[in-house]
C-alpha positions in Angstrom: 57.4 55.4 177.6 58.6 58.3 175.6 61.3 58.0 173.1 63.5 60.7 174.6 62.8 59.5 178.4 64.5 55.8 176.9 67.4 57.6 175.4 68.2 59.4 178.3 67.8 56.7 180.9 70.2 54.4 178.7 72.6 57.4 178.1 72.7 57.8 182.0 72.9 53.8 182.6 75.7 54.0 179.9 77.7 56.8 181.4 77.7 54.8 184.9 78.6 51.4 183.7 81.6 53.1 181.3 83.0 54.8 184.7 82.6 51.9 187.1 84.1 49.4 184.1 86.7 52.1 184.0 87.8 52.5 187.2 87.5 48.7 188.0 90.4 48.4 185.0 92.3 50.9 187.0 92.0 49.0 190.3 92.7 45.3 188.7 96.0 46.5 186.4 97.7 48.5 188.6 101.2 47.7 189.6 101.6 46.9 193.4 103.8 49.4 195.4 106.7 47.9 196.7 106.7 47.7 200.8 109.2 48.1 202.8 110.3 44.9 204.7 110.3 45.5 208.2 112.8 42.6 209.2 115.4 43.7 206.7 116.0 46.9 208.2 116.3 44.8 211.7 118.8 42.4 210.8 121.7 44.3 212.7 119.9 44.1 216.1 120.5 40.5 217.9 118.0 41.6 220.7 114.7 42.5 220.8 114.2 45.7 222.5 111.4 46.0 225.4 109.9 49.6 226.1 
């Protein structure tokens, strides 16, 4: 294999690995969004509503 081909191959693999690492980092370090609590919104309702 020629030197130029090895350089291109290692460069392409390096870019793919760097992008994957970047996005894994972003996914694993994002703060979770607060989800609404459906029970606290219905605290004033004492009976179950059947439709």
